[in-house]
C-alpha positions, 0 to 999 in steps of 0.5 A, a space after each residue: 500546469 502546462 498551458 496548451 492550445 490544441 489545433 485539431 480536426 475533430 474526429 473521433 480520436 481528436 474528441 478523446 484527446 480533447 476530453 482528456 486534456 480539458 479535464 486533466 489538472 496537468 494541462 491548461 487549454 487556453 484555446 481550441 482551433 479547428 481545421 478541415 481534415 477528418 471532415 470539412 471545416 464547418 463540421 470540425 468547427 461544429 464538432 469542436 463546439 460539441 466536444 467542449 460542451 461534453 468536456 464541460 469547458 464552455 470557457 475555452 474559446 473555439 476558433 474555426 480555421 482553414 477550410 481546405 489545404 494550402 495547395 492540394 486538393 481537399 481530402 477528408 476521412 468520412 468513410 472512417 469517422 462518418 459524415 458527422 466526424 463522430 461516428 454517427 453517435 448521438 451527441 448533444 447540441 453545442 451550447 456556446 458559440 464559435 469565437 468570431 476570431 479566425 483560427 489563424 489569427 487566434 494562433 498569432 494572438 495567443 503566441 504573441 501573448 505568450 512570449 513571457 509565458 511560453 505556450 505549447 501547441 498540440 496539433 492533431 490534424 493537418 497543419 494548415 492553420 499553423 503553416 499559415 500563421 507562421 507565414 503571416 507572423 514568424 515572430 510567433 515562434 518566440 512565444 511557443 515553447 514546443 509543438 506536440 503533434 500527431 502525424 507521419 510514419 516511418 517503419 509503419 508505412 501509411 494509413 491513407 496511402 502505403 507511404 503517407 499518414 492522413 494528417 500529413 497527406 491531407 496537407 504535405 506543404 503545410 507539414 513541411 513548413 511546420 517540420 521545417 520551422 525549427 521549433 522543438 517538436 515531439 512527433 507521435 507518428 504511426 510508429 508509436 500510435 500503432 502500438 497503442 491499441 484499444 483492446 477490450 480490456 483497455 476499453 473496460 478500463 476507461 469505462 470504469 472511470 466514473 466521469 461523464 468525460 470518460 463515458 464519452 471517451 469510451 463511446 468514441 473509443 468504441 465507435 473507432 474500434 467498430 470502424 477499425 474493424 469495418 475498414 481493416 478487419 481488426 477491431 483494436 483501433 489505435 490511440 492516435 491523437 490522444 497520445 499527444 496530450 498523454 505524451 505531454 502530461 506523462 513524457 516518461 511513458 514514451 521513448 524516441 530518437 532525435 531527427 530532422 523530418 522532411 516531407 515529400 511534396 511532389 505528386 507521385 506515390 510517395 506524396 505526403 511521406 515523412 522521412 526522419 533523418 535521425 541525428 543528435 542535433 534534430 529538432 524533432 523527437 520522433 517517438 517510436 516506443 510507449 509503455 502501452 499499459 501505462 499510457 492507457 492508465 494515464 488516459 484514464 487518470 486524465 479523464 478522471 481529473 487526477 494528476 
């Protein structure tokens, strides 16, 4: 079982990732940290608590983090995820409170405590919390096995600008700090997530799983598909954030190349662009291929609670 901390900005697709990770016997979620991104910081923290309740995982602490990017003006995605970040779906009120510890401090504490039993960080939102933690306490890298993140794009172009993917665009300076820290990173960019489309048949597979976690995941995926159609005229929404926890639990389903990744932090049309420089010694495994049917079967297994 892999011990993970999930840093996220829930978000419909973050919600599916959290449900899958919390219910899978292959992963041990030690904490959830939230950051402003898909919606504002207060709402992502609230959504983290809601998803924790839906996952029946009230023992996992949720820590609210950075309410804005490090340097740039805040940018959010309510136009896609809705004002609540969860597509306007009817969800219960969370039953457990936020942890009083700020997300950046929680990251530092958990990583320092993991130096004898390394922790994997899963990041599905802007990287503000992690960049701040690395600045405050660079020794935390000694407690991190690897980072598995969703962000960036190369051949696919961007989804918020022609060049930039949203998570990177929301805080390019933080992304540059994380990509440049030297830790092993597995990157699920749009190059691979755009191949993972939630077709009607694949959504039916999720609906067929007999758990409440799968029921909620199917509702979030369906909402994503409806919003994808409204925004882009294509119904089959990509499986962005859940790809991180699936790649962690079932790495054989993905293929990629080693790279050094730089981020454009200068204002202009390419602001927030990720540029992979492919090289055998690169610390980043830049995924660009996946077994699509295998990925959706794995998601179903995680939501079912199967290994």
